[in-house]
Structure formats: structure tokens, C-alpha cells
ZAPA-513689 format. One record per residue: x, y, z of N, C-alpha, C, O, CB in turn. Coordinates in steps of 0.05 Angstrom, whole numbers, plus 5000, padded with zeros to 4 digits. Glycine has a CB too. Example, Ala and Ser with C-alpha at 12.3 -4.5 7.8 and 13.67 -1.06 7.14 Angstrom:
<kemars>
526448865156524649105156526449345156528549345169522649115181 525749555142527349795143525850015157526850235161528249885114 
</kemars>
This chain:
<kemars>
512251354715511551154738513051254757512151224780512150854735 515051364754517451464778517251834783519151964793521351374763 514751974775514652244776514552284810513452144827512152364757 515952544813517052564844513252704854512052654875520852894850 512352834835509352914843507352834821507452894797509153224847 505452684837503752634816501652784812500752894831502852404816 500452814787498752994779496353014792494953224792498352964756 495452754806493252724816493052804850490852794861492652444808 495452884864495153014885495353304884496453434867496852924901 494153374900493253644902495053824930496253694948489753614906 494954054929496854224951494354224975495154254998498254614938 491654194970490354185002490253885012488953835032487054305004 491853674998491653395008493553385025493453205041491853184989 495353545025498153565046497053615082495753805090500453895034 497853455095497153545128499253775138499153855161497853245152 501153895118502754045124500654395126500954595140505253995102 498854335108497354545114495254585135494654395150496454605096 493954835136491654835156490154595157489154525135489855035150 489654455178488054185180485354315188484554495203489253945205 484354115167480654145164478853845173480053635178479754195123 476453855175475353635185475253435157475453545135472253705201 475153235158475453085138472453095122472253105098476552805148 470453085139467753195122467553445106466153445086465553245140 468753615114469153875102471353865073471053965050470454065129 472853745082474653685059473053445031473253435007477653535077 471953315047470453205022468053355009467853384984469352935029 466353455026464553675013465553904995464254024978463253805033 468053935001469754204977470654074957470854164934472954384988 471253794965472353694937470253624921470553684897474353454938 467853514928465453424915464053684907462653654887463653254933 464253944920463654164901465154264882464054334861463154364913 467454264885469654374866469854164838471254234818472754374885 468153914839468453844812465853764798465753624778470253634811 463453914813460753924796461054124776462254334779458054004813 459854034753459354214730457754424736455954394753458154084708 458054654725456654894735453954834707454054664689459155244733 452055024713449554994700449655154679448155094660447455054716 451355354677451355554650453055444629454355244635452655854655 453255544604454455434585457355564581458555554559452855454562 458455684604461555714604462755494609461755324625462655904623 465455454594467455184596468455224629468855424642470655194570 468554964635469254954668472155014669473854924654468754654683 472455164688475655154695477454914701477454754721476155314717 479154934677481154644682483754764693484954944681482054454650 484754634722486854774734489354604721489454354716486654774768 491454834715493954664699495154584722494854674745496254844676 497254314709498654144719500554224740501054124762499654034700 501554434728503254514756502354694770503754814785505954614754 500354734769498954914796497454634814495954684834495755224782 497954374805496754214826499554024831499253814843493654024814 501954084825504253894841504754024861504754274863506953814828 505353864877506053924907509553964901510853844885504953604932 510554164918513054164921514253954933513253804950513654354932 516953914923518353684933519053664966519053464980520953684918 519353884973520053855005517953845016518053795040521554065019 515053885002513153835021511553585016510053495034511454055023 511753474994511053194986512753044998511752875012510953134958 515953045000516952825014515552795045514552585053520152865016 515453005058514252985081511552885090511052785112514453165087 509852935070506752815078505952625058503652545061504453045079 507152555042505752345024507952115016509452114996504452504995 507851925037509551745030508451475008509851304997510451655058 505651515005504951284988504851404959503551334939502051124997 506551614961507251794924509951814920510851844897506152174920 511951794944513551894936515451654956515251624980513352214937 517451524939519751314945520651454971520451364994522451264920 522051724962524351794990523251885014524751955033526352044986 519651895019518851925042519051665062519151435052516352025039 519151705085518651495106515751365105513751505104519151615134 515551085106512850985108512151065139513751075158512650625100 509251115139508451145164507950945183508251025206506651255162 507250695181507150465189510050395208509950325232506550305164 512650415192514850385204515750555223517450495240516450355189 514350845219515450995244513750995270514351085292515751285237 511650875264509750765283510550535305510250515329507750665268 511550375286512450165303514750185315515050015333512749955290 516650365312519050415327519150445351520950345366520150585321 516950615361516850625391516350425403517050445426515250775401 515350205397514749945413517449735404518249525415511249805403 518249825386521449685385523349735399524849575410522749705364 523450015401526250125419524850055449526549975466527150545414 521750075457521750015486522049775488523149725510519550085499 521449555473521349295471525249225477525849045493519649205437 526749335469529749285466530749445491532749355502531249385435 529749635501530949775528529249595551530149605574530350165531 527349475546526449365572528049085571528348985593522949335574 528948965550530448705546533248825563534048695582530848615508 534249025556536949105563536749085594537948915608537849415551 535349265602534849305627533849095645534349135669533349485627 532948945640532148645657533548445645532748215646528948545655 535848535632537248295626536548035613537647825621538048225645 534448045591532947815584534947705565536547825552530047865572 534547465565536647355547534847285518532547185519538347055564 536047325496533747285472533346995468532246915447534747425443 534146825486533846495478535346405463537546515460531446415467 534846155448535746035432535546145400533446215389534645825439 538346155386537746285358536046105340536945885333540546335341 533646175332531946055314532246145284530946035266529246095322 534146355280534346465250536846275237538846235251535146855251 536846175216538446075203540346215188539646425178537345945191 543446115182544346355174546046125150545945875152546246605199 547346275131548546075113551346115120552346305132547946115082 552845835109555445775117557145725088556345795066555345505137 559245625093560845535067559145375057558345455034563545395070 558245155066556644875052554044955051552844775039556644575070 552745105056549945105061548845405049550445565059549345065095 547145545034545545775030543245745037541945565027545345865006 542445895055539745915061537546185045538246415048540045945094 535846135035534446325022531346285030530246095040534946294991 530346555023526846495024525946525002527546574984524946675042 523946504999522446504967521446694963519846694944520346334958 521646944978520147164980521947434962524147514970519747225016 521147514943522447714926520847864915518747774905524047624906 521548174915519948434910517648374886515448474889522148684901 518148234866516848124845514447894848512347864835518848014830 515747744872514247514880514547444905515947254914514847304867 512847654922512847624953511647344967509647234957511047874964 512547274982511347015003508647155008508447395015513446945036 506646985005503447085007503147095037502947315048500846864993 503246885049503046875079504747035094503947165113503446625089 507347035088508647195101508247515097509147645115510947115096 507547595083506947855069504047975084503848205093506547795032 502147805083500347875098500147905122498648075132499147775094 502247665143502747765165503848035179503548135201503747615170 505448105154506648345159505448585150506448795157508948335150 503348595135500948805128499548805148499449025160499048755104 498348645158497448655187498348725205497048895218497048495195 500948625216502548835235502249075234501449205253505048825235 502849175210503349445199500649605207500649835216503949445164 498249445201495549585205495349625238494149815247492849395192 496249475251496649385276497149605294495849715312498549195276 500149625278501249925299500350165290501150365302504649995299 498350195266497350415256494750475284494450685297496350345222 493250225284490950265305492350365333491450555346489049955311 494850205339495750205365496250455380495550535402497950075364 498250605354499950855355498351075344499551275337502650845340 495551075341494451295326494751535337495451525361492051265321 494351745328494052015340492052105347492152225368494652185327 489552085335487752145347485251995338485651765329487552415346 482752065338480251865330478351965306476051895304478151835355 479652105290478752185266477252035248478551835241480552255255 475252055238473751805218471551925210470652125223472751495232 470451835189467851875171465751695179466451465186468451835139 463451765180460751615182461651315166461751095178457851805164 462151345142462251125121464350885127464450655117463151255094 465750995145467450775160466650635184467450415193469750875167 464750805195464050685224463050455220461150435204462150835241 463750245232462549935231460049945254458549745259465349665240 459950205267457250165282455250295270452950275279457150245310 455750445247453650545231453050355204451050365191454350855223 455150185198455650035178456049825184458449795181457050085164 454749595193456149435205456449165190454349085180455049425230 458848995187459448805164457648545174457148365158463148725160 456748505196455348325195452848375216452148585225457048115198 451648085222448648185238448948175269447348255286445947955231 451548075272452548055301452548325312453548505299455547935304 451148375338450948645348453848745352455648565353449048655376 454649015355457449105359457249205387455249325395458549345337 459549135402459749215426459649495436460849655422461749125432 458549575454458149885466460849995465461250215456457049925499 462849825474465349855479467249865457469649895462465949665495 466449845431468249735409469650015399470950015378466449555382 469350255413471650435406473750545420474950745414470850615399 474350345445475650365462477950115464480050145476473950395481 477349885450477949625448480149615424479049585402475249455444 482449615423484449555404484149315399483549155418487049615410 484449235372484048945361487348855366489348995364482748925324 487048575372490148455368490148365336488348345319490948145391 493648325335494448335314493247995300493247945276497648425318 492647855315491647595302488647605293487447435279492047365322 487647795303484447815293484947965274483647865256481947945312 486348165264487148295236488548135223488848235201488648545235 489547975224490947775215488847555196489247495173492347655240 486547465215485047275202482547415194480647275188484547025220 482147685193480447795177481347825147479747795128479648025189 484147905142484747955121485947715108485947735083486148155122 486947485118487347315111484747125097485147015076488647245129 482447105108480147045099478647185078477047055065478947045118 478947455073478547535046480447455027479447325009478547795045 483247505025485347395010484547075001484747004978488047425029 483846905020484346625012481146604996481246444978485146375043 479146704997476846734988476946864966476046744946475346825004 477647084962477647184936480747114913480947184890477247514942 482746954930484646844916485947084905486047144881483646644897 486847214924488647504919491347474921491847284937487947744938 493547594911496347534913497747734936496847904950497647564884 499847644932501547794959502148104944501748304957505347584970 502748124922502848404911500548584921500648834924502748394879 498248414925495548574919495548704954494448914961492248324907 496848544970496648584997498948844999498349035013497248285016 500948844988502449144987500549324981499549464998504749184966 499949354952498449514947496449674962496149924960497749434934 494349434986492849425000494049695023492749885033492449115006 496349645026497649795056498150115044498050315058501449605068 498650095012499550375001497150515002496950715016500850384973 494850404985492750524995491150655018489650855019492150424991 492050465036490550535065492350795072491351005078490850235093 495250755072496451005079496051275064496251505073498950955078 495551195041494851465020491851585032491751835032494451354980 490051475039487751475046487551665079486051855085486851155045 489551545093490351715118491751985116491552175131492151555134 493051955096494352225092493052485073493452735076496852165080 491652385057489852535043487652685057487452935055488752375026 485952535072483052505087483652605111481752675124481752205091 486352645122486952635153484852475166482952565179487052945168 485452195159483852065180485751885205488051945209481851875163 484851755215485651575238484451305233482051285228484651675267 486551025234485050805235484650745264486450765281486250585219 482450685269481950595296479550305299478450185281480750875312 479450255323477950065326474550035316473249835310478350055350 473850315318471750355299471050345274468750305266471150495300 473450395257472850435226474850205216474550175192473750775211 476950015229479149955214478049715196478749685172481649895232 476449575205474749345183474549515157475749485136471149235194 472849675163471749815135473449935116473049965091469950025140 475850035133478250225112479749995107481050035086480550515127 480049775117481749515103480049405081481249355060482349255124 477849365082476549205068475849435044474649305026474049045087 475949665036475549865023478749835000478949824976475050145045 480449815017483249895010483249524991483249504967486149975047 483149355007483249084989481149114964481548984943482448805010 479249244967476849224946479049384922479749284901473149414957 479849624930480549774902483249634893483849634869480950144905 485249524914487449434904487249184883488949134866488949374926 485149044888484748814874483348844850482948654834483548644890 482549084846481449224820483649284801483849194778479949504826 485449454815487549544802489349354792490549364770488749694816 489449214807492649024812492048734793493848634779493148904855 489948654795489248404786487148444764485048574766488248224809 488348274738487248264708484948134714483248204697489048104684 484047984729481247804740480747974760481547874781481447464751 479548214764478948324788476148194800474448104785478648634783 476048194830474048084841471448324841471748564846475147974870 469048204833467048444841466048424863466148234879464848474825 464148764866463048774893461548614901461448574925461948964900 459548454882457848244893459047984900457647814911455748184876 462647904894463647704901464347754935464247564951465847644882 464847954941464948004967462547954980462647835002465748234973 460248024970458348034984457147774995455347755012456948154971 458947534979459147314980460747165001460246935009459747284961 462547315010464547245030463247375054462847215072467647355024 462447635056461647745075458447785076457648015073463147965076 457047625078454647555069451947745079449647755070454347265077 453147885099450948075112451748335107451148505123450348035144 453248395086453848685074452048665046451548465032457548745068 451448915043449448945016451549064993453649194997446349205022 450448994973452149114948452449374942454249464928451349024925 450249544954450049844955451849954976452750184974447049924961 452349784997454049895014457249925003458850105006453849745038 457449644990459949644986460649864957462849964952460649314984 458549884942458750144917459350384933461550494927455550214898 457950474952457750694963460750704982461850924983454950704977 461750524993464450555009466250574983467650774980465350275033 466250414969468350444946468550724933470750834932467750244923 466250844925465751064915467251364935468451564927462551034914 466551294957467651474980470951444975472451614967466551365013 471851164984475151104983475751284959477051494964476350754978 475051244938476851344915476151684910477551804895476051154885 474051814922473552034924476152224944477252444938470552014934 476552054967478352154989480952094974482752254979477951995021 481351934958484051844950484852084929487152124921483951514936 482652214920482352394888483152314869484552434852483552624884 481851984867481951814846485151764831485451734807479851924828 487451784854489451704856490051454865490651394888490251844865 489951264839490250954849492650884830492750664820487150724844 494951094825497551044818499250974835499751134853498651224808 500550714835503250594859505450644832505050574809502950144875 507850784842510250784826511250554833510650464856512151014828 513350394813514450194824516650254843517650074855515250024804 517650514847519250564873517750594897518950604918520950794870 515050614896514150594919512950364926512650314950512750774924 512350214911511849874914514449764928514449614948511449694881 516849844915519149704927519049774955518649614974521749774915 519450014955519650164985518449985007519649865024518050464986 515649995002514049895022515149555024515649465047510649935011 515249405006516249195004518349175031517849095054517249174977 520849285017523349275041522049405064522749295085526449465032 520449595067520049665101518549445115518549415139518149945108 517049255091515349125108517448895115516648745134512449045093 519948825104521148645113522548765136522648635156522548505093 523748995135524349125167522949115184524049045205524749375170 520449155186518949095198518248785213517348775236517749175184 518748535194518548305200521548265219521348115238518048135173 523648365216525848345227525448475258525948345278527848485208 524548705257523948845281522448715299522648765323522849065275 520848545291519048395310518948125307516947985313516348485308 521248035297522047655293520147515281519747275285522347465322 518847665264517347515241518647485218518547635199515047635234 520247245219522247185196521347065167519546895172524247005208 521847085145520646975130521846685129524046645140520447115109 520546495117521446225118523946165101523946225077519246035109 525846065110528745995094528645735090527845585108531446055109 529445625069530045435057533145405050534545605049528545445037 534345175046537045175036536645175007534645054997538844925046 538545314990539445244963539445054949541844984945541245274961 537944894937538644614923538744664893538144884884536344374930 539444484879538644514853537144604843537444814831538344394844 534844444847532444544833531944854841531545004822529844354841 531944974864532045214873533845414850533045614838533245194902 535545324850537945484839537445494808537145724799540945344846 537245304791535945284768533245444762532945514739535545044766 531345524782529645644782530345974786529446144771528145514799 531646014802532946254804534946384784535046624783534146224824 536646184764537546324740535746264721536446304698540246244732 533146154724531146234694530546444699530446594679528446084686 529746564728528046814736529447044724528347224711527746854768 532547034730534247214724535047274695535547494685536147174739 535047064686535347044648532847194640532647364622535246674630 531047124653528147234638528147554649526947714634524847034652 529147644668529347934671531248074657531048314651529648004696 533647894651535748014640534548074606534748294595538647804644 533347854596532347924578529948104568529348164545532247764574 528648174591526548364583528048614589527348794574523548334598 529348674601531548934600532148984571531449184558534448874615 533548794564534648824540533148914520533849084504535748644533 530548764518528748874497527349074503525949174485526948704487 527249184528526249484538528649734526528249924512526149494579 530749634539533449764524533749834495534350054487535749594527 533249604476532649594446531149814435532049994420531149364439 527949774450526149904443526950204444526750364425524149834458 527750264470528550584467530450684450530450914441529550684489 532250494445534250594424533050594403533750814393536650454421 531450494388529750514360528250764365528750934348527650254354 526450834383525051074385527151324387526451544377523051044409 529051314398531451494399532551564370533051794363533651374416 532951334356533751414328531551484308532151604287535151194318 528951404316526851514297526551774304525751924286524151394296 527051884332526752104334528952304315528352504303526652134362 531452194317533352334308532952324277533952514264535852234318 531652144266531652114236529352404230530052574213530351744223 527052434242525152594241526352884239525553054224523352534263 528752904260530053214260531853164243532953384239531353344287 533152964228535253064208537553024220539753064209535053334201 537052954242540752854260541152614255539152474254541352854296 543652514252545552294246547052244263548552404275546952314226 546751954267548751834294550551624271549351434261546351594326 552951654264554451534245555051244257555851064243556851704236 554751204285556350994297554650844317555350714336558951114311 551850894308548750804319548550504312547950454289545950974301 548950294329548650074317546349954336546350024360551349924314 544749804329542249694339544049404350545549274336539349664313 543449364375544449054390542348874382542448644389544649044426 
</kemars>
């Protein structure tokens, strides 16, 4: 789960290599995976040939490696620095302090943790990250499968200037919030959605822009809900939410999304944690504070119970790993005189 290079990542997926058009990359990938008609065995690439060098992977694939910086946080820093510089030059007062701080008598804590994020706050942060992706995009690279003009999500006519008008944050939030509420998705699914979105932009060398953001976000949510949740939402269920889209269109978009991801749907725990804490940093930079509540007896007992549960879980994992180690030593004829199971 913590590999430095995923076996599903090929060197061709890195933007550090010579750039090619997304359509050419997709056509080459589909051609390379076709089975030949002759009886000769297909060539199977060795896993070592598909691994990306660490120095290249850290720069190009933040959705695969915990050491790489997330794209959305770097894109947001330009606006954050400009806002701070403008306030400093204009000598604008930050206004009354609205953030709560702990004291000797009261401890304030939010109910969002890396294992159980707050749903509303997480969706706000994820949609803000998407907003910065659209606003500070490098170009307008896209594919027809994600173009809303060619594949509309509703019967309402798409405006002629839809390519030039960037959606506001509240529009993106309303779209994602509607899908999550109707499909009853979790906050963890929202974080995985952002991971898949940035992985798509990196692998396929695409830009999320006003023409394609809805379908790219929908494809990422569709895939994240199936990978993360045990009771996954079917494609036909999304057709009940977005009543004007067909199941065939959903299936085709999902297939293209997976092909562009090169079927790499693995999200290491370290990558998930990195995205969670970077989203919290994004919230702090944009004054989107998580709801703080005073720590009372009930919340303290709940926190203690969660800590005890995690501690017992890690004890069980260490005990199992020790048993496996001892079993391997017995097979090899190695003795540990002082090894005692706890």
C-alpha cells in the first residue's frame, strides 16, 4: 500500500516526458493492450520496466506518492499570496476574530479526523480545490467524452460562451453536494474523488475547465464510490439523480476514465492522509474553518473509545505479524530463544 511506485504507472504517464495529445495517448494505450490474432503469446512487460524513477515520480504523480505536493494546493497559493499582499498594502483589518481558541478551562476541537472527516466541510474543501484547478488552469486540453456540449448532462441548452465562463465555487459545491446527498456518499469518498481527479489530469495531460468540469467530477465520483464504499451506487442510480443522462453514456464515460487512469485505482493510505491534511491547509488559507465545539465529557469519552479501539487494532496487527515472522523462522530452522508472544 505504501509502494514508492505503483505497478500500474507507466513511464509514458509522466508529464516530464515529451508531451503528446490526449487522444493520441489514449489510442496508443488501447492499441498496446489489444491481443494479437496469431497464436504467439502476448508480450508481458516486466514490473521493473514499468516502475517510474523516484525523482521523476515525486515531481509528476502526487496522486501516487505521498512525498509529492498536491496540485490543488500549489494552484491555490497564487491567490492566497495575492490576497495577503493586497490586504497588507491596503492595510485592511482582518476584522473581528471568529476562530475559537482553547484556553486553560476550555478545549475546542472539531469533529473531523483523517479516518472520519466532517462531510460538509470536506465537500467544501474538495470543491474549492476543483475551483482553483479551473481558475488557474494551464491550458484547455480536453477530450470529447468529457465535453458537456457534446455530452450534455441535462436537456437545458448549453450557453455558447460556456468555454469562457469559469464556474463559481458555490456552483461547484451545489453540484457535488447534490450528488453526495442523493447517493448518500461519505466524506472519505470526496477525498478519493479528488485523488482520482488529479490522477486523471496528470496521467492523461488534461486540464479541467468550464467545458468539462462537470463530467470529469462526475466520473471521479462514480469511480470513487465504487472503489471506496462496500454498497456501491450503480450507474443507473446516478441516472435517477441526473435524469437526462443515459446509462450508456455513464458506462462509456466510466470506461474512458478507467482507461485514462490506466486502471490504477489504488490509493495508498499515505496519499489519502496527505490529501486530507492539504485540504485542511486549503481551508485555513481561505478562512473555511472546520466547526469547533468545546470538549465535554461525552465527546471526551467518545474520543477515548476511538483511541482505545485503534490501539487494540494495532496490537492485533503487530501480534499477527510476529506470528508470521516466527512461522517463517520455523520453516527455515531458525530459533528465537526469547521470542514470546504478547
